[in-house]
C-alpha positions as CSV (number, residue, x, y, z in Angstrom):
1,M,107.7,108.7,116.4
2,S,107.5,108.3,116.4
3,A,105.3,113.7,115.9
4,A,104.6,113.2,117.5
5,T,106.1,110.8,117.5
6,G,107.4,108.2,119.8
7,A,108.8,109.2,117.6
8,H,110.5,108.7,114.9
9,T,111.4,109.5,111.4
10,G,112.8,106.8,108.9
11,T,109.6,104.9,107.7
12,A,109.0,107.5,105.1
13,P,110.6,110.8,104.5
14,P,108.5,114.0,104.2
15,D,107.8,115.1,100.8
16,P,110.6,117.6,99.9
17,H,108.5,119.3,97.2
18,L,106.1,120.6,99.7
19,E,106.2,124.2,100.4
20,A,107.7,125.0,103.9
21,P,106.0,127.8,105.8
22,E,108.0,130.4,107.0
23,A,109.4,129.5,110.4
24,R,110.7,132.0,113.2
25,L,113.1,130.1,115.3
26,E,113.0,131.7,118.8
27,T,114.3,131.1,122.3
28,V,113.0,132.5,125.8
29,T,114.9,132.2,129.0
30,F,113.0,132.6,132.3
31,G,115.4,134.0,135.1
32,P,115.6,133.2,138.8
33,D,112.6,135.2,139.3
34,K,110.5,132.6,137.4
35,P,111.9,129.1,138.5
36,L,110.1,126.1,137.3
37,R,108.9,123.8,140.1
38,L,109.4,120.2,139.0
39,D,107.6,117.0,140.3
40,S,110.9,115.9,141.9
41,G,110.6,118.9,144.3
42,E,113.5,120.7,142.8
43,N,113.4,124.2,141.2
44,L,115.0,124.6,137.7
45,S,116.4,128.0,137.1
46,P,117.1,129.4,134.4
47,V,114.7,127.8,132.2
48,T,115.0,128.1,128.4
49,L,112.7,127.0,125.8
50,A,113.5,127.0,122.0
51,Y,110.5,127.0,120.0
52,N,109.4,127.6,116.3
53,T,106.4,129.4,115.2
54,Y,104.5,129.7,111.9
55,G,101.8,131.8,110.8
56,E,100.3,134.7,112.4
57,L,98.6,135.3,115.9
58,N,95.0,136.9,115.3
59,A,94.1,140.2,117.2
60,D,92.3,138.3,120.1
61,K,95.0,135.5,120.2
62,S,92.5,132.7,119.6
63,N,94.0,130.8,116.7
64,A,97.0,129.3,118.5
65,V,97.8,125.7,117.8
66,L,100.3,124.0,120.2
67,I,102.2,121.0,118.4
68,C,103.8,118.7,121.3
69,H,106.5,116.5,119.6
70,A,107.4,112.9,120.3
71,L,110.3,111.5,121.8
72,T,113.0,111.8,119.1
73,M,111.4,114.8,117.5
74,D,111.9,118.5,118.0
75,Q,110.6,121.9,117.2
76,H,111.4,121.7,113.6
77,V,108.0,120.4,112.7
78,A,107.6,122.2,109.3
79,N,111.0,123.7,108.4
80,A,114.2,122.2,107.3
81,H,116.3,120.8,110.4
82,P,119.3,123.1,110.9
83,Q,121.4,120.2,111.6
84,T,120.4,117.7,109.2
85,G,118.8,119.8,106.3
86,K,116.0,117.3,106.2
87,P,112.3,118.7,105.7
88,G,110.2,119.2,108.9
89,W,109.0,116.0,110.5
90,W,105.3,117.0,110.0
91,L,105.5,119.2,107.0
92,R,102.9,117.1,105.2
93,M,100.3,118.2,108.0
94,V,101.5,121.8,108.8
95,G,101.8,124.7,106.2
96,P,99.6,126.8,103.8
97,G,96.4,125.1,103.0
98,R,97.3,122.1,105.0
99,T,95.4,120.3,107.7
100,I,97.2,122.5,110.3
101,D,96.7,125.6,108.1
102,T,99.4,128.3,108.7
103,D,97.4,130.8,106.8
104,R,94.7,130.4,109.5
105,F,96.5,129.3,112.5
106,F,99.4,130.5,114.7
107,V,101.3,127.4,115.2
108,I,103.9,126.7,118.1
109,C,106.2,123.9,118.4
110,P,108.6,124.1,121.5
111,N,111.5,121.7,122.1
112,V,110.6,120.0,125.4
113,I,112.8,120.7,128.5
114,G,115.3,117.7,128.8
115,G,115.7,118.0,125.1
116,C,118.7,118.9,123.0
117,Q,117.8,121.5,120.5
118,G,118.1,124.5,122.6
119,S,115.7,124.1,125.6
120,S,117.0,123.4,129.0
121,G,118.6,120.0,129.2
122,P,121.4,117.9,130.1
123,T,123.6,119.4,127.1
124,E,123.1,123.0,128.4
125,T,125.4,124.8,130.6
126,N,124.9,124.4,134.5
127,P,125.1,127.9,135.9
128,A,126.5,126.6,139.1
129,T,129.5,124.8,137.4
130,G,129.8,126.5,133.9
131,K,129.8,123.1,132.4
132,P,127.1,121.0,130.7
133,Y,124.6,119.7,133.2
134,G,125.0,116.0,132.3
135,L,123.4,113.9,135.0
136,D,123.2,117.0,137.4
137,F,120.2,118.1,135.3
138,P,117.1,117.3,137.5
139,V,114.8,114.4,136.4
140,I,111.7,115.6,134.6
141,T,108.2,114.6,133.9
142,I,105.7,115.1,131.2
143,A,103.9,117.4,133.7
144,D,107.1,119.4,134.0
145,M,107.4,119.8,130.0
146,V,103.8,121.1,130.1
147,R,104.5,123.6,133.0
148,A,107.3,125.0,131.1
149,Q,105.3,125.1,127.9
150,A,102.5,127.1,130.0
151,M,105.2,129.5,130.9
152,L,106.0,130.0,127.2
153,L,102.2,130.8,126.5
154,D,102.2,133.3,129.3
155,H,105.3,134.8,127.7
156,L,103.5,135.0,124.4
157,G,100.3,136.4,126.0
158,I,98.2,133.4,124.8
159,E,95.6,132.7,127.5
160,T,93.8,129.9,125.5
161,L,95.0,127.3,122.9
162,F,92.6,126.8,119.9
163,C,94.1,123.3,119.8
164,A,96.8,121.1,121.3
165,I,97.7,118.2,119.1
166,G,100.5,115.5,119.3
167,G,101.3,111.9,118.9
168,S,103.0,109.2,121.1
169,M,104.9,111.2,123.6
170,G,103.2,114.3,122.2
171,G,99.9,112.7,122.9
172,M,101.0,112.4,126.6
173,Q,101.7,116.2,126.7
174,V,98.2,116.8,125.1
175,L,96.5,114.9,127.7
176,E,98.5,116.6,130.6
177,W,97.5,119.9,129.1
178,A,93.9,119.1,128.9
179,S,94.0,117.8,132.5
180,A,96.2,120.4,134.3
181,Y,95.1,123.4,132.3
182,P,91.5,122.5,130.9
183,E,90.3,126.3,130.7
184,R,93.4,126.9,128.5
185,V,92.8,124.1,125.8
186,F,89.7,124.5,123.6
187,S,90.3,121.5,121.8
188,A,92.7,118.5,122.0
189,I,93.8,115.8,119.6
190,P,96.1,113.0,121.4
191,M,97.2,110.5,118.8
192,A,98.5,107.0,119.2
193,T,99.2,107.5,122.9
194,A,98.4,106.4,126.3
195,A,97.4,107.8,129.7
196,R,100.3,105.6,131.3
197,H,103.3,103.7,130.3
198,S,103.0,100.0,130.2
199,A,105.6,97.6,131.5
200,Q,106.4,96.6,128.0
201,N,107.3,100.1,126.9
202,I,109.4,100.7,130.2
203,A,111.1,97.6,129.3
204,F,112.2,98.6,125.8
205,H,113.2,102.0,127.2
206,E,115.4,100.5,129.7
207,V,117.1,98.5,127.1
208,G,117.9,101.6,125.2
209,R,119.3,103.4,128.5
210,Q,121.3,100.4,129.6
211,A,122.9,100.3,126.0
212,I,123.9,103.9,126.3
213,M,125.2,103.6,129.8
214,A,127.3,100.6,129.0
215,D,129.0,102.5,126.3
216,P,132.6,103.3,127.8
217,D,132.4,106.7,125.9
218,W,129.4,107.7,128.2
219,H,131.8,108.3,131.1
220,G,128.9,108.3,133.6
221,G,127.2,111.1,131.6
222,T,130.2,113.4,131.5
223,Y,131.2,112.6,128.0
224,L,131.0,116.3,127.0
225,D,133.8,117.0,129.4
226,H,135.8,114.1,127.9
227,G,135.3,115.1,124.4
228,T,133.5,111.9,123.5
229,R,130.0,110.7,122.7
230,P,128.5,107.4,123.3
231,T,127.5,106.9,119.7
232,K,127.3,103.2,119.8
233,G,125.1,102.9,122.8
234,L,122.7,105.6,121.5
235,A,122.7,103.9,118.0
236,V,121.7,100.6,119.6
237,A,118.9,102.4,121.6
238,R,117.5,103.8,118.6
239,M,117.5,100.6,116.7
240,A,115.7,98.7,119.7
241,A,113.1,101.7,119.9
242,H,112.6,101.9,116.1
243,I,111.3,98.3,116.0
244,T,108.5,99.2,118.3
245,Y,107.5,102.1,115.8
246,L,106.8,99.5,112.9
247,S,104.6,96.6,112.4
248,E,105.4,93.2,111.6
249,T,103.3,93.6,108.3
250,A,105.1,96.6,107.4
251,L,108.6,95.0,108.1
252,F,107.6,92.1,105.9
253,R,106.4,94.2,103.1
254,K,109.5,96.3,103.1
255,F,112.1,93.8,103.9
256,D,110.8,90.2,104.6
257,R,114.2,88.1,104.7
258,N,115.8,89.9,101.6
259,L,119.5,89.9,101.6
260,Q,121.4,93.3,101.5
261,D,123.6,93.7,98.3
262,R,124.5,89.9,98.2
263,D,123.2,86.7,97.0
264,T,124.3,84.3,99.7
265,L,124.9,84.5,103.5
266,T,128.2,85.6,104.6
267,Y,128.6,83.5,107.8
268,D,130.1,86.3,109.8
269,F,129.1,89.2,111.8
270,G,130.4,92.1,109.9
271,A,128.6,93.6,107.1
272,P,124.7,93.0,107.3
273,D,123.4,89.9,105.7
274,F,119.7,91.1,105.9
275,Q,118.2,94.4,104.6
276,I,116.5,95.0,107.8
277,E,119.7,94.8,109.6
278,S,121.1,97.5,107.1
279,Y,118.0,99.5,107.7
280,L,118.3,99.3,111.5
281,R,122.0,100.2,111.4
282,H,121.3,103.2,109.2
283,Q,118.6,104.4,111.6
284,G,121.2,104.2,114.4
285,M,123.9,105.9,112.6
286,T,121.7,108.8,111.3
287,F,120.0,109.5,114.7
288,V,123.3,110.1,116.6
289,D,124.1,112.9,114.4
290,R,121.0,114.9,115.7
291,F,120.3,113.6,119.2
292,D,122.1,113.5,122.5
293,A,122.5,110.4,124.6
294,N,121.7,112.0,128.0
295,S,118.6,113.7,126.6
296,Y,117.4,110.1,125.5
297,L,117.8,109.0,129.0
298,Y,115.8,112.0,130.6
299,I,113.1,111.9,128.0
300,T,112.6,108.2,128.2
301,R,112.4,108.4,131.8
302,A,109.9,111.1,131.7
303,M,107.6,108.9,129.5
304,D,108.1,106.0,131.9
305,Y,106.9,108.0,134.7
306,F,103.7,109.2,133.0
307,D,100.6,107.8,134.8
308,L,97.8,110.5,134.7
309,A,95.4,108.5,136.8
310,A,97.9,108.0,139.6
311,V,97.9,111.7,140.5
312,H,94.1,111.8,140.4
313,G,93.2,109.2,142.9
314,G,93.8,106.2,140.7
315,V,90.9,107.2,138.5
316,L,91.6,108.4,135.0
317,A,88.2,110.1,134.6
318,N,89.2,112.3,137.5
319,A,91.7,113.8,135.4
320,F,89.3,115.2,133.2
321,K,86.4,115.9,135.5
322,G,84.4,119.0,134.4
323,T,86.4,119.6,131.3
324,K,84.9,121.8,128.4
325,T,87.7,120.8,126.1
326,R,86.6,119.0,122.7
327,F,88.7,115.9,122.2
328,C,89.5,113.8,119.1
329,V,91.4,110.6,120.0
330,V,93.1,108.9,117.2
331,S,94.6,105.3,117.1
332,F,95.9,102.9,114.5
333,T,95.0,99.1,114.1
334,S,98.6,98.0,113.8
335,D,100.3,100.1,116.4
336,W,101.4,97.7,119.2
337,H,103.6,100.5,120.8
338,Y,100.5,102.2,122.0
339,P,97.6,100.0,120.9
340,T,94.0,101.0,120.3
341,A,93.1,99.6,123.8
342,Y,95.3,102.1,125.4
343,N,93.6,104.9,123.5
344,K,90.0,103.4,124.2
345,Q,91.1,103.8,128.0
346,I,91.4,107.4,127.3
347,V,88.2,107.6,125.5
348,H,86.1,105.8,128.4
349,A,87.7,108.1,130.8
350,L,86.6,111.2,129.0
351,I,83.0,109.7,128.5
352,A,82.9,109.0,132.2
353,A,84.0,112.5,132.8
354,G,81.2,114.0,130.5
355,A,83.6,115.1,128.0
356,N,82.9,116.0,124.3
357,V,84.9,113.4,122.7
358,S,85.2,111.8,119.2
359,F,87.3,108.7,118.5
360,V,88.6,107.0,115.3
361,E,90.7,103.7,114.9
362,I,92.4,103.8,111.5
363,E,93.0,100.7,109.7
364,T,96.5,100.7,108.5
365,D,99.5,98.2,108.6
366,K,102.0,101.0,109.2
367,G,102.4,100.6,112.8
368,H,102.9,103.3,115.5
369,D,104.6,105.6,113.1
370,A,101.3,105.9,111.0
371,F,100.5,109.3,112.7
372,L,103.6,110.8,110.8
373,L,102.8,109.1,107.5
374,D,100.4,109.6,104.6
375,E,97.1,108.3,106.0
376,P,94.2,109.8,104.1
377,V,91.6,108.8,106.7
378,M,93.7,110.5,109.4
379,D,94.0,113.6,107.4
380,D,90.2,113.7,106.7
381,T,89.4,113.0,110.4
382,L,91.8,115.8,111.7
383,A,90.6,118.3,109.0
384,G,87.0,117.7,109.9
385,F,87.5,117.9,113.6
386,I,89.6,121.0,113.4
387,A,87.1,122.8,110.9
388,S,84.2,122.1,113.4
389,A,86.1,123.3,116.4
390,A,87.1,126.4,114.4
391,R,83.5,127.2,113.6
392,Q,82.6,126.7,117.3
393,R,85.5,129.0,118.4
394,G,84.3,131.6,115.9
395,L,87.4,131.4,113.7
396,T,86.8,131.9,110.0
């Protein structure tokens, strides 16, 4: 995830034997003097961002890499998750000597606003009521997430990012960064993403939202006040979404129609008959331990609203007009969640805008989750692009 991204632990766990870089888990709050103006027209204040950093910022602050996370991810990109204890979701990519080398780069990964790992969102306290925001939290967009991140960079004194990188929803943030703040992004790597959400993806998200809202423990979004959590609805939402992160080939290879701990069908609806049923139930059950149901509503809505061309006269190339940012766009052949055609639309728009852009479509049967997994061609592509951009940036 699903990163990026979309997305989406569960297809393959990170290697627990990899060395985790030293992480600094930090939080910054912007008070009433620095409200965040939202696309909805509302002002959000105060604004809190929880973020992790790895590595050291160099003297001229030119080596900063921003990692934008996917829908169900968070800021714990390379360190053990404080709630689950599991390794960071992109540990294989971020760390000493790895593709995003924390011995060379200062890596920042913020939890998006609307999230549930410390940034302003529906679980945080509404200063007007002293209770959790719930559905009183304003609806946010991808652009709002990026504006909040720009406030964070200002706070850190970082004028220009060496690189912004992310997959799935993280890729959407990267595109928004490159469009809204082109002078602040030296290089950009949007992966397995799209410049607008399709009807099919909106439909899957709506199924998930309706599952949450149909759970009697949701209580109209005020479940924290009632001491409940809509875990059943959230688990079903996760199960439905997780299917989109995999490919049919991967599902066949991993599960086919194999039975779960039995030799014959049970002819009932209790324990799962098939391994794929057991797998999806496990995904749902473990997800509710680390994610908030209302956050799921808000973040999926932000993704559904994303349409970069719409705010540029309906012409995607206009979003990147005059850009000096160097781009590397990555897609995966078996990703039907954000297929290669969506990524090529981005590439064509960048070419039309005269941008410096590289594109690679990686052959894999791992589906959308491939950007989170062991893909040597992806690793080589990113390593080569980052090394070239670092030379151009004057980083040694």
